[in-house]
C-alpha positions in Angstrom: -35.8 120.8 -164.7 -33.2 117.6 -164.2 -31.4 117.0 -160.8 -27.5 116.7 -160.5 -27.7 112.8 -160.5 -29.8 112.8 -163.7 -27.2 115.5 -165.6 -24.3 112.9 -163.9 -25.9 109.9 -165.5 -26.9 111.6 -168.5 -22.7 112.3 -169.0 -21.7 109.4 -168.2 -24.0 107.4 -170.2 -23.1 109.7 -173.1 -19.4 109.0 -172.7 -19.5 105.5 -172.3 -21.8 105.4 -175.5 -19.2 106.2 -178.3 -21.8 108.3 -180.1 -20.9 110.4 -182.7 -24.6 111.6 -183.4 -24.5 115.5 -183.6 -28.2 115.8 -182.1 -27.7 113.5 -179.2 -24.8 116.0 -178.5 -27.0 118.8 -179.1 -29.8 117.4 -177.1 -27.6 116.8 -174.1 -25.6 120.7 -174.2 -28.8 122.2 -174.1 -30.1 119.9 -170.7 -26.9 120.8 -169.4 -27.0 124.4 -170.4 -30.6 124.4 -168.6 -29.5 122.9 -165.4 -26.5 125.3 -165.0 -29.0 128.6 -166.4 -31.2 127.4 -163.0 -28.7 126.4 -160.5 -25.5 128.7 -161.4 -26.5 132.5 -160.8 -23.8 134.6 -162.3 -24.2 132.4 -165.4 -27.8 133.3 -166.0 -27.5 136.8 -165.7 -24.7 136.7 -168.6 -27.2 134.3 -170.6 -29.8 136.6 -170.3 -27.4 139.8 -170.6 -26.3 138.1 -174.5 -30.2 137.4 -175.2 -29.7 133.3 -175.0 -31.6 131.0 -172.6 -32.2 127.2 -172.7 -35.8 127.9 -174.7 -34.3 129.9 -177.5 -30.6 127.8 -178.0 -30.9 125.1 -180.4 -27.4 123.6 -180.5 -24.5 124.2 -178.8 -23.1 126.9 -180.4 -25.8 129.1 -179.2 -24.8 128.4 -175.7 -23.2 131.8 -174.7 -19.1 131.1 -173.8 -17.8 132.5 -170.7 -14.4 133.8 -170.8 -11.7 131.8 -168.8 -10.6 134.9 -166.5 -14.1 135.1 -165.5 -13.5 132.0 -163.3 -10.8 134.2 -161.4 -13.2 136.5 -160.2 -17.0 135.0 -159.6 -17.8 132.0 -157.5 -19.3 129.9 -160.7 -21.1 127.2 -159.6 -24.0 124.9 -159.5 -23.5 123.9 -156.0 -23.2 125.7 -152.9 -19.7 126.0 -151.5 -20.7 123.6 -148.2 -21.7 121.0 -150.9 -18.5 120.7 -152.9 -16.2 117.6 -153.0 -12.7 119.2 -155.0 -11.4 122.4 -155.9 -9.0 122.7 -159.1 -7.0 126.0 -159.2 -5.3 127.1 -162.2 -1.2 127.6 -161.5 -1.7 131.5 -161.1 1.5 132.4 -162.9 0.0 135.1 -164.7 0.9 138.5 -164.3 -1.8 139.2 -161.2 -0.9 136.0 -159.7 -5.0 135.8 -158.9 -6.0 131.6 -159.4 -8.8 130.8 -161.5 -10.5 128.0 -159.6 -13.2 125.2 -161.1 -15.4 123.3 -158.9 -16.6 119.8 -158.1 -19.3 118.5 -156.1 -17.7 115.3 -157.2 -15.2 114.1 -159.8 -17.3 110.7 -161.3 -17.8 112.6 -164.4 -14.1 113.6 -164.6 -12.9 110.7 -163.9 -14.8 108.8 -166.6 -14.0 111.4 -169.2 -10.4 111.3 -168.4 -9.5 107.5 -168.1 -12.0 106.6 -171.4 -10.1 109.7 -173.4 -6.4 108.4 -171.8 -6.8 105.1 -173.1 -8.2 105.6 -176.2 -5.9 108.6 -177.6 -2.8 107.9 -175.5 -2.5 104.0 -174.9 -4.2 103.7 -178.3 -2.5 100.5 -179.8 -1.6 98.9 -176.2 -5.1 98.3 -175.9 -3.9 94.5 -175.2 -1.6 95.4 -172.4 -3.5 95.9 -169.1 -1.2 98.0 -167.6 2.1 99.6 -168.9 5.3 100.7 -166.6 5.0 104.5 -166.4 7.2 107.4 -164.9 5.7 110.9 -163.4 7.6 114.0 -163.8 5.0 116.0 -161.6 4.4 115.9 -157.7 2.1 113.6 -156.4 -1.9 114.5 -155.5 -1.1 114.7 -151.9 1.3 117.5 -152.5 -0.9 119.5 -155.2 -4.2 118.3 -153.8 -6.1 121.5 -156.1 -4.0 120.5 -159.2 -6.2 119.1 -162.0 -2.6 117.9 -163.6 -2.0 116.3 -160.5 -5.4 114.4 -160.3 -5.1 113.5 -163.9 -1.5 111.8 -163.3 -2.9 110.4 -160.3 -5.4 108.5 -162.3 -3.2 107.9 -165.2 -1.0 105.4 -162.8 -3.4 104.3 -160.6 -5.9 102.9 -163.4 -2.9 102.3 -166.3 0.6 101.9 -164.5 1.9 98.6 -163.7 2.9 98.1 -159.8 6.1 99.8 -160.3 5.4 102.4 -161.5 6.6 105.6 -159.9 6.9 109.4 -159.3 10.3 111.2 -159.9 9.4 114.3 -158.8 8.8 115.9 -155.8 10.0 119.0 -153.4 13.7 117.7 -153.8 13.4 118.2 -157.6 14.1 115.1 -159.9 15.2 112.1 -158.8 17.4 111.3 -161.7 19.3 108.4 -160.2 16.0 106.2 -159.8 14.5 107.8 -163.5 17.9 106.5 -165.4 18.0 103.3 -163.5 14.1 102.5 -164.7 14.6 103.7 -168.0 18.2 101.4 -168.3 16.0 98.7 -167.1 13.0 99.3 -169.1 15.9 99.4 -172.1 17.3 96.1 -170.9 14.2 93.7 -170.2 12.5 95.5 -173.6 10.0 96.3 -171.4 7.5 99.1 -172.7 8.1 102.4 -170.4 5.7 105.2 -170.5 7.3 108.7 -169.2 4.4 111.6 -168.4 5.1 114.9 -167.1 5.0 118.7 -167.4 6.9 119.7 -170.5 9.4 122.0 -168.6 10.0 119.2 -166.3 11.3 116.8 -169.3 13.0 119.8 -170.5 14.8 119.6 -167.3 15.6 116.0 -167.6 16.9 116.0 -171.0 19.4 119.0 -169.7 20.3 116.2 -167.6 20.7 114.0 -169.9 22.9 116.0 -172.2 25.1 116.7 -169.5 25.4 113.0 -168.2 25.7 111.6 -171.7 23.0 109.4 -171.1 20.9 108.1 -174.1 18.2 105.2 -173.9 16.7 102.9 -176.7 13.6 102.1 -175.3 11.3 99.3 -176.7 8.4 99.3 -179.2 5.0 100.6 -177.4 6.7 103.3 -175.2 5.5 106.8 -175.3 6.2 110.0 -173.7 3.4 112.4 -172.8 3.7 116.1 -172.7 1.9 118.8 -171.2 1.5 122.6 -170.2 4.4 124.2 -172.8 7.5 126.4 -171.6 5.5 130.2 -171.3 6.8 131.5 -168.1 9.5 128.7 -167.4 13.4 129.3 -167.3 13.9 128.3 -171.0 11.8 127.7 -173.8 12.5 125.6 -176.7 10.9 125.3 -180.2 8.6 122.3 -180.9 10.5 120.6 -183.8 13.5 120.8 -181.3 11.8 119.6 -178.3 10.3 116.4 -180.1 13.9 115.7 -182.1 15.3 115.6 -178.8 12.9 113.6 -177.2 13.4 110.5 -179.8 17.2 110.7 -180.0 17.5 110.8 -175.9 14.8 108.0 -175.8 14.9 106.0 -179.0 11.5 106.2 -179.7 9.9 107.6 -182.9 8.3 111.1 -182.9 5.2 109.8 -183.7 5.1 108.2 -180.0 5.7 111.7 -178.3 2.2 112.7 -177.7 1.5 116.5 -176.4 -1.9 116.8 -174.3 -3.6 119.8 -174.2 -5.9 120.4 -171.5 -7.1 123.1 -168.9 -8.2 123.6 -165.2 -11.5 125.2 -166.7 -12.6 122.0 -168.9 -13.3 118.6 -167.4 -11.9 117.1 -170.8 -8.5 116.8 -172.4 -7.4 117.0 -176.3 -4.5 114.9 -177.7 -2.5 114.6 -181.0 -1.8 111.4 -182.4 2.1 112.5 -182.0 4.5 114.8 -183.4 5.7 113.7 -186.3 5.3 116.9 -187.9 4.9 120.3 -185.8 2.5 121.5 -185.0 0.5 118.5 -184.6 -3.9 118.0 -185.3 -5.1 118.5 -181.7 -8.8 116.5 -181.2 -10.8 115.5 -178.3 -13.7 113.0 -178.3 -17.2 112.8 -178.8 -18.5 114.7 -175.8 -16.4 118.1 -176.4 -16.9 120.2 -179.4 -14.7 123.1 -180.8 -15.3 126.5 -182.5 -12.6 129.1 -183.5 -14.1 132.6 -183.0 -13.2 136.2 -183.3 -13.3 137.3 -179.7 -15.0 140.8 -180.6 -18.0 139.0 -182.2 -17.9 135.4 -180.8 -18.7 134.4 -184.6 -17.0 131.4 -186.2 -14.0 132.6 -188.0 -13.2 130.7 -191.7 -11.6 127.4 -191.6 -8.0 127.9 -191.8 -8.3 131.3 -190.7 -6.8 132.0 -186.8 -9.1 133.2 -184.0 -9.3 132.2 -180.2 -10.7 128.9 -179.4 -13.8 128.3 -177.8 -14.8 124.8 -176.2 -18.4 123.1 -174.8 -17.3 120.2 -173.1 -20.3 118.3 -171.8 -18.2 116.5 -168.8 -17.9 120.2 -167.0 -21.0 120.0 -165.5 -21.0 122.1 -162.2 -19.6 125.2 -163.4 -20.4 126.0 -167.2 -19.9 123.8 -170.1 -18.7 126.4 -172.9 -15.9 128.5 -172.2 -14.0 131.0 -174.2 -10.3 130.3 -173.7 -7.2 132.9 -174.6 -5.6 130.3 -176.6 -5.1 131.3 -180.4 -6.2 128.5 -182.9 -6.9 127.6 -186.4 -9.8 124.9 -187.1 -8.8 122.1 -189.6 -10.7 119.5 -191.0 -9.9 116.8 -188.2 -9.7 119.3 -185.3 -7.5 122.0 -184.7 -4.0 123.7 -184.4 -2.9 125.2 -181.1 -1.2 128.7 -181.9 -0.1 129.7 -178.6 -2.1 132.4 -176.1 -3.6 135.0 -177.9 -2.3 138.7 -178.7 -2.7 142.1 -180.1 -6.3 142.2 -181.0 -7.3 139.0 -180.1 -6.1 139.9 -176.5 -8.0 142.8 -176.6 -11.2 141.1 -177.9 -10.9 138.4 -174.7 -10.1 141.4 -172.4 -13.3 143.1 -173.2 -15.5 139.4 -173.0 -14.4 139.5 -169.5 -15.4 143.1 -169.3 -18.3 142.2 -170.4 -19.2 139.3 -168.4 -18.1 141.1 -165.4 -20.8 144.1 -165.7 -23.6 141.4 -166.5 -23.1 139.4 -163.3 -23.3 142.3 -160.7 
């Protein structure tokens, strides 16, 4: 049976390998499944109830997906609480207010996953630049130590931001004056600028810019990353309108306005290649794979038909690698289209999946 160190080393090696070999992915996914089956008791009970084990599973598709709401109710970890280094929690903005939790004994794999993926998917054609000036519209990690997004953004600015990169949002709100000053400086010096933050924070920025009749013409190489959407916030905005406003307000093409799709229950993020057209196709790196399923049967739905997203993330090694989300999606040739939160029969199916998991682990 693999040890934690062996699992960690295998995953980091696979991340660094750039492998697109399906067999290698399957072999590692089953190795991680065996590790989790041995050490994560609630997950093992669920797998047994599903009639699945590492001995019978042949590919990543055979690993039973755990519904993400189970992260709220059950301690899902291969390590004891005393061995945990960091716990990330969901926002708790759902009706019940209970936070889902992901437990990390160390962040080596999470960090390796984020850095490689971010560099390739968000920075992309800026590989010739060692760093880029960044502005962050989200609280820093010391203010939100249990936020996976705060950690993600902290990694981005530390690893890829210039020394003059900074945060613009704290307990007092957004520092618009400083942000406008820095955007004007980037515009005048023709210095590429990357703005990253929660989608709803960027909406507040757009509102402020409209109020003050502010508009910028950022130089080539500048880009914007938003994440999180607008559900449950004070104002919602259609995707096309949002990216049109971004392009107009900052003078950059919509192809340089990238949306990141991630969640606390994963250690890997998905990106699109800009939002020239909406909805944009989301894809992940070689160490994560996705399916679109019927939540009642957990069977794949035909390509092009709507269903619920299942992700198998090899980087999420300490909890469970394969999750049944509550996000609706459609599989396409190059990835998937995110359609928002599930509703109707799909929502009922996800709720039934949670009940099934909880019954199995009692």
